Wavefront OBJ file of the C-alpha trace (Angstrom):
o trace
v 113.098 45.484 -10.603
v 113.401 46.734 -7.059
v 114.411 44.059 -4.565
v 113.879 44.684 -0.875
v 116.871 43.238 0.962
v 117.674 42.648 4.622
v 121.347 42.335 5.446
v 123.105 41.078 8.548
v 124.358 44.049 10.567
v 127.839 42.708 11.270
v 128.972 41.123 8.001
v 126.505 42.459 5.417
v 125.408 39.068 4.140
v 121.880 38.888 2.737
v 119.347 37.498 5.205
v 116.467 37.660 2.734
v 115.426 39.417 -0.458
v 111.973 39.863 -1.942
v 110.234 41.800 -4.652
v 107.195 43.796 -3.497
v 105.064 41.062 -5.121
v 106.634 38.436 -2.829
v 105.834 40.549 0.232
v 102.215 41.083 -0.802
v 101.734 37.353 -1.399
v 103.032 36.646 2.117
v 100.172 38.617 3.710
v 97.183 36.812 5.171
v 94.754 39.061 3.274
v 96.154 37.792 -0.023
v 94.629 34.364 0.623
v 90.959 34.267 1.562
v 89.403 30.980 2.579
v 85.821 29.927 1.956
v 85.106 30.522 5.656
v 86.142 34.172 5.250
v 83.645 34.883 2.460
v 80.955 35.814 4.990
v 83.229 38.428 6.554
v 82.841 41.639 4.551
v 86.086 43.076 5.973
v 88.046 39.991 4.877
v 86.499 40.127 1.415
v 87.282 43.843 1.075
v 90.877 43.274 2.207
v 91.240 40.400 -0.273
v 89.928 42.568 -3.120
v 92.377 45.320 -2.216
v 95.240 42.815 -2.161
v 94.127 41.434 -5.524
v 94.128 44.967 -6.949
v 97.621 45.552 -5.559
v 98.865 42.275 -7.087
v 97.391 43.343 -10.442
v 99.225 46.684 -10.255
v 102.518 45.002 -9.348
v 102.168 42.458 -12.166
v 101.292 45.193 -14.670
v 104.387 47.117 -13.558
v 106.758 44.142 -13.610
v 105.272 40.950 -15.119
v 108.595 39.135 -14.713
v 108.065 39.322 -10.941
v 105.679 36.369 -11.137
v 108.532 34.130 -12.324
v 111.295 35.644 -10.162
v 112.307 33.457 -7.199
v 113.317 35.001 -3.895
v 116.517 34.064 -2.069
v 114.909 30.781 -0.961
v 113.825 29.858 -4.495
v 110.186 30.681 -3.800
v 107.989 32.263 -6.449
v 105.226 34.651 -5.332
v 102.676 31.916 -6.088
v 104.512 29.512 -3.760
v 104.333 32.096 -0.963
v 100.635 32.711 -1.556
v 99.804 29.000 -1.529
v 101.931 28.292 1.542
v 100.164 31.136 3.375
v 96.756 29.734 2.407
v 97.738 26.226 3.552
v 98.996 27.423 6.943
v 95.868 29.364 7.884
v 93.740 27.759 10.603
l 1 2 3 4 5 6 7 8 9 10 11 12 13 14 15 16 17 18 19 20 21 22 23 24 25 26 27 28 29 30 31 32 33 34 35 36 37 38 39 40 41 42 43 44 45 46 47 48 49 50 51 52 53 54 55 56 57 58 59 60 61 62 63 64 65 66 67 68 69 70 71 72 73 74 75 76 77 78 79 80 81 82 83 84 85 86
């Protein structure tokens, strides 16, 4: 698995770490609301994100059950993004 890590510049401590799957699930396009279904651009973006998630899961299925540095699974990030949308 390839973790993407951000470290503090002065002491090197980890600020955050995510798998690519975590980062994709944090994007707005990964969660489409019912209101967005009439917007063809939003639907296209959501389909592209779904395809990307499928590729990432095919490449590393364990990513779905791998928590980030905050204990969040990709599904948690996706749901929290969907809940916070206006």
